[in-house]
C-alpha positions as CSV (number, residue, x, y, z in Angstrom):
1,M,-26.1,33.4,-27.6
2,N,-24.4,32.7,-30.9
3,V,-25.9,29.7,-32.7
4,P,-23.9,28.2,-35.5
5,K,-25.4,28.7,-38.9
6,D,-25.5,25.0,-39.7
7,Y,-26.9,23.9,-36.3
8,L,-30.5,23.5,-37.4
9,F,-29.4,21.6,-40.5
10,R,-27.0,19.2,-38.6
11,S,-29.5,18.6,-35.8
12,H,-31.9,17.0,-38.3
13,L,-29.4,14.7,-39.9
14,R,-29.7,11.0,-39.0
15,E,-26.4,9.4,-38.3
16,A,-25.6,6.4,-40.6
17,L,-25.4,2.9,-39.1
18,T,-22.0,1.6,-38.3
19,L,-21.0,-1.8,-39.7
20,I,-21.4,-3.5,-36.3
21,E,-24.9,-2.0,-35.9
22,L,-25.8,-3.2,-39.4
23,L,-24.6,-6.8,-38.7
24,V,-26.5,-6.8,-35.3
25,S,-29.7,-5.7,-37.1
26,I,-29.3,-8.4,-39.7
27,S,-28.7,-11.0,-37.0
28,V,-31.8,-9.9,-35.1
29,I,-34.0,-10.0,-38.2
30,G,-32.6,-13.5,-39.1
31,T,-33.4,-14.7,-35.6
32,L,-37.0,-13.4,-35.8
33,I,-37.5,-15.1,-39.2
34,G,-36.1,-18.3,-37.8
35,L,-38.6,-18.2,-34.9
36,L,-41.5,-17.3,-37.1
37,L,-40.9,-19.7,-40.0
38,P,-41.8,-22.9,-38.0
39,A,-45.0,-21.3,-36.8
40,V,-45.9,-20.3,-40.4
41,Q,-45.2,-23.9,-41.6
42,V,-47.4,-25.3,-38.8
43,V,-50.3,-23.0,-39.8
44,R,-49.9,-23.8,-43.4
45,G,-49.8,-27.5,-42.7
46,Q,-53.0,-27.3,-40.5
47,S,-54.7,-25.3,-43.3
48,H,-53.8,-28.0,-45.8
49,K,-55.1,-30.7,-43.5
50,I,-58.5,-28.9,-43.0
51,S,-58.8,-28.4,-46.8
52,C,-58.1,-32.1,-47.3
53,Q,-60.7,-33.0,-44.8
54,S,-63.2,-30.7,-46.6
55,N,-62.4,-32.5,-49.9
56,Q,-63.1,-35.9,-48.4
57,K,-66.2,-34.6,-46.7
58,Q,-67.6,-33.5,-50.0
59,L,-66.8,-36.9,-51.6
60,G,-68.3,-38.7,-48.7
61,L,-71.5,-36.7,-49.0
62,A,-71.6,-37.3,-52.7
63,A,-71.4,-41.0,-52.1
64,Q,-74.2,-40.7,-49.7
65,H,-76.3,-38.9,-52.3
66,W,-75.5,-41.6,-54.8
67,E,-76.6,-44.3,-52.3
68,S,-79.9,-42.4,-51.6
69,Q,-80.6,-42.2,-55.3
70,F,-79.6,-45.7,-56.5
71,G,-79.9,-47.8,-53.3
72,S,-76.2,-48.7,-52.9
73,F,-72.8,-47.1,-52.8
74,P,-71.0,-46.9,-56.2
75,K,-68.7,-49.7,-57.3
76,G,-65.2,-48.9,-56.4
77,S,-64.3,-49.8,-59.9
78,S,-65.8,-51.9,-62.7
79,T,-64.4,-53.7,-65.7
80,H,-65.9,-53.4,-69.1
81,P,-68.6,-56.2,-69.6
82,R,-67.5,-57.0,-73.1
83,N,-64.0,-55.8,-73.7
84,S,-61.1,-56.6,-71.3
85,N,-58.9,-54.1,-73.1
86,A,-61.1,-51.2,-72.4
87,L,-60.2,-48.9,-69.5
88,H,-61.8,-49.8,-66.2
89,R,-64.2,-47.4,-64.6
90,S,-63.6,-45.5,-61.4
91,W,-66.2,-44.8,-58.7
92,L,-65.3,-41.1,-58.9
93,I,-67.0,-41.0,-62.3
94,D,-70.3,-41.9,-60.6
95,L,-69.9,-39.0,-58.2
96,L,-69.2,-36.3,-60.9
97,P,-72.8,-35.2,-61.2
98,F,-73.0,-34.9,-57.4
99,I,-69.9,-32.5,-57.2
100,E,-71.1,-30.2,-60.0
101,Q,-69.1,-31.9,-62.7
102,S,-72.0,-33.2,-64.9
103,N,-70.4,-31.7,-68.0
104,L,-67.2,-33.6,-67.5
105,A,-69.1,-36.8,-66.8
106,A,-70.8,-36.4,-70.2
107,V,-67.4,-36.3,-71.8
108,V,-65.7,-39.1,-70.0
109,E,-68.5,-41.6,-69.8
110,P,-68.9,-42.3,-73.6
111,I,-65.1,-42.9,-73.9
112,L,-65.0,-45.4,-71.0
113,V,-68.0,-47.4,-72.2
114,A,-66.6,-47.7,-75.7
115,E,-65.7,-51.3,-76.8
116,V,-62.2,-50.3,-77.9
117,D,-58.9,-49.6,-76.2
118,T,-59.7,-46.1,-75.0
119,S,-56.3,-45.0,-73.6
120,K,-55.5,-42.8,-76.6
121,D,-59.0,-41.3,-76.6
122,I,-58.8,-40.4,-72.9
123,R,-55.4,-39.0,-73.1
124,G,-56.7,-36.6,-75.8
125,I,-58.7,-34.8,-73.1
126,E,-56.5,-35.3,-70.1
127,K,-55.6,-31.6,-69.8
128,N,-59.2,-30.9,-68.9
129,L,-59.5,-33.7,-66.3
130,L,-57.7,-32.1,-63.4
131,I,-60.3,-31.7,-60.5
132,K,-59.2,-29.8,-57.5
133,L,-61.5,-31.7,-55.2
134,F,-59.6,-34.9,-55.9
135,L,-56.3,-33.3,-54.7
136,C,-54.9,-32.8,-51.3
137,P,-53.2,-29.4,-51.1
138,S,-50.3,-30.9,-49.2
139,N,-49.2,-32.9,-52.2
140,S,-48.2,-30.7,-55.2
141,Q,-48.0,-33.5,-57.7
142,T,-51.2,-33.3,-59.8
143,Q,-50.1,-35.0,-63.1
144,T,-48.3,-38.2,-64.0
145,K,-47.7,-39.9,-67.3
146,D,-51.0,-41.6,-66.8
147,G,-52.8,-38.3,-66.5
148,A,-54.6,-36.2,-63.9
149,V,-54.2,-37.8,-60.5
150,N,-56.4,-38.6,-57.5
151,H,-55.2,-38.5,-53.9
152,Y,-58.3,-40.1,-52.4
153,L,-59.0,-43.8,-52.9
154,G,-62.0,-45.9,-52.0
155,V,-61.4,-48.5,-49.3
156,S,-62.0,-52.0,-50.8
157,G,-61.2,-53.8,-47.5
158,L,-58.0,-55.3,-46.1
159,Q,-56.7,-56.2,-49.6
160,L,-57.6,-54.9,-53.0
161,R,-59.7,-57.9,-54.1
162,D,-61.1,-59.3,-50.8
163,E,-64.6,-57.7,-51.1
164,L,-64.7,-56.9,-47.4
165,G,-65.0,-53.2,-47.7
166,V,-67.5,-50.7,-49.2
167,L,-65.8,-49.7,-52.5
168,G,-64.5,-52.8,-54.2
169,I,-64.2,-54.2,-57.7
170,N,-67.3,-55.0,-59.6
171,F,-69.7,-55.0,-56.6
172,A,-72.0,-52.4,-55.0
173,V,-72.7,-52.3,-51.3
174,K,-76.0,-51.4,-49.8
175,T,-76.3,-49.5,-46.5
176,A,-78.0,-52.5,-44.9
177,E,-74.9,-54.6,-45.7
178,I,-72.7,-52.4,-43.6
179,T,-73.5,-54.1,-40.3
180,D,-70.5,-52.8,-38.5
181,G,-72.2,-49.4,-38.7
182,L,-71.6,-46.4,-41.0
183,T,-69.7,-44.5,-38.3
184,N,-67.3,-47.4,-37.9
185,T,-66.5,-48.2,-41.5
186,L,-64.0,-46.6,-43.8
187,L,-65.1,-45.3,-47.1
188,I,-62.2,-43.2,-48.4
189,M,-58.6,-43.1,-47.6
190,E,-55.8,-40.7,-48.4
191,R,-52.9,-41.8,-50.7
192,P,-50.7,-39.3,-52.4
193,V,-48.6,-40.0,-55.5
194,G,-45.6,-41.8,-54.0
195,P,-43.3,-44.6,-54.9
196,E,-44.2,-44.9,-58.5
197,T,-45.6,-42.5,-61.2
198,L,-48.0,-45.0,-62.8
199,C,-51.6,-45.8,-62.2
200,Y,-52.7,-42.6,-60.6
201,A,-55.3,-41.3,-63.1
202,W,-58.5,-40.7,-61.2
203,Y,-60.9,-41.8,-63.9
204,T,-59.7,-45.4,-64.3
205,P,-57.8,-47.9,-62.2
206,A,-55.1,-50.0,-63.7
207,Y,-54.9,-53.5,-62.3
208,N,-51.7,-54.3,-64.2
209,C,-49.9,-52.1,-61.6
210,Y,-49.1,-52.8,-58.0
211,S,-51.5,-50.0,-57.0
212,T,-54.7,-48.5,-58.5
213,S,-56.1,-45.0,-58.6
214,A,-59.6,-46.0,-57.7
215,Q,-59.6,-48.1,-54.6
216,M,-57.2,-50.0,-52.4
217,G,-57.1,-52.2,-49.3
218,I,-55.5,-50.7,-46.3
219,F,-52.9,-53.4,-46.4
220,N,-52.2,-53.2,-50.1
221,Y,-49.1,-54.5,-51.9
222,P,-49.3,-58.1,-50.5
223,N,-48.6,-59.9,-53.7
224,H,-45.8,-57.9,-55.2
225,M,-43.3,-60.4,-56.4
226,N,-39.8,-59.3,-57.5
227,G,-37.7,-62.2,-58.4
228,G,-39.8,-64.4,-56.1
229,T,-39.4,-62.1,-53.1
230,F,-42.5,-61.4,-51.0
231,F,-42.4,-57.9,-49.6
232,G,-45.5,-58.1,-47.4
233,P,-48.3,-55.5,-46.8
234,S,-47.6,-51.8,-46.7
235,P,-47.4,-50.4,-43.2
236,Y,-49.5,-47.5,-42.1
237,K,-46.9,-44.8,-42.2
238,K,-45.6,-42.0,-44.3
239,W,-43.9,-43.2,-47.5
240,D,-40.4,-44.5,-46.6
241,P,-38.3,-45.0,-49.7
242,T,-36.1,-47.5,-47.8
243,H,-39.2,-49.8,-47.3
244,I,-40.2,-51.5,-50.6
245,G,-43.8,-52.0,-49.4
246,S,-44.2,-48.5,-48.1
247,G,-46.5,-45.9,-49.8
248,Y,-49.0,-48.2,-51.4
249,G,-51.5,-48.1,-48.6
250,P,-53.0,-45.1,-46.8
251,W,-50.6,-42.3,-45.9
252,S,-50.3,-38.5,-46.3
253,Y,-48.0,-35.5,-46.2
254,H,-49.8,-34.3,-43.1
255,S,-47.9,-34.5,-39.8
256,G,-48.4,-37.7,-37.9
257,G,-51.3,-39.4,-39.8
258,S,-53.8,-39.1,-42.6
259,N,-57.5,-38.3,-43.2
260,F,-60.2,-40.9,-43.7
261,A,-63.9,-40.5,-44.7
262,L,-66.3,-42.9,-43.1
263,A,-69.4,-44.4,-44.7
264,D,-71.7,-41.9,-42.8
265,G,-70.0,-39.0,-44.5
266,S,-67.9,-37.9,-41.6
267,V,-64.1,-37.4,-41.8
268,R,-61.5,-38.4,-39.2
269,F,-57.8,-37.8,-38.9
270,I,-56.2,-41.0,-37.7
271,R,-52.6,-40.9,-36.4
272,Y,-50.1,-43.4,-37.5
273,S,-49.8,-44.5,-33.8
274,A,-53.4,-45.5,-33.9
275,G,-53.1,-47.6,-37.1
276,S,-54.0,-50.8,-35.3
277,I,-57.7,-49.9,-35.6
278,L,-57.7,-49.7,-39.4
279,P,-58.2,-53.4,-40.1
280,A,-61.5,-53.4,-38.1
281,M,-62.6,-50.1,-39.7
282,A,-61.8,-51.4,-43.3
283,T,-64.4,-54.2,-43.2
284,R,-68.1,-53.5,-43.4
285,A,-69.4,-56.6,-41.6
286,G,-66.5,-58.1,-39.7
287,G,-68.1,-57.6,-36.3
288,E,-64.8,-56.3,-34.8
289,T,-64.7,-54.0,-31.8
290,F,-62.4,-51.2,-31.3
291,D,-62.0,-47.9,-29.5
292,M,-62.1,-44.8,-31.7
293,P,-59.1,-42.6,-30.8
């Protein structure tokens, strides 16, 4: 049998794809990517939520260690005893030695206790103040014009100054004063950088703003007046730019709710649909009853 000389050569050649085959292949690949992308986003979102819970867990345990050593939880924030112009002090500074940040505490503390306006001094070291533990990975904004930010705020009660919660202004709460129970009382809530870019530096609150970076009530923003207009408390929901009061209370970029650390050091994810229990959980001695979801 006669075999053509180029038979073996031609038999090993791979035919090129036609235009139709190429378009079909691209379409199939695009469909697969479209099917896989939502799943990847869900996994990434779940990973961010777990990391955020871990951050709050560490902060909650640090607050527990502070309480064990000093007999009370740290003050949510404190004003300077002699100079009203000096920067106020955040509860997170107290926790620095308990989260392996003693060196940073040694730098920040002398600046905040100085009897001068320290804003320029603190801004001179802001580039070194970014602490990963204070940041939820679902929120990419880590700096504002006020400096390195904080996504986790102490719960002061229902409102910023009502002194009903655990981490308020100029007062420290003992465990025995939390008669509602440590497992039923909020300690830390999640609040990303949202409707404004001021007052988010973790080391000092700023009471001249409508929000603070140290602690908040769960129904913050009750007294914001704009031309005499009362906007009411912020709802428990993801920031909605169409709602003027939205974004100042607890919320997150997680799907469906946000994380909260309780006074016993545990962390719970509370869905927006279950937000009706937050008022009872925000007070330390209100005697309220509720069913934990």
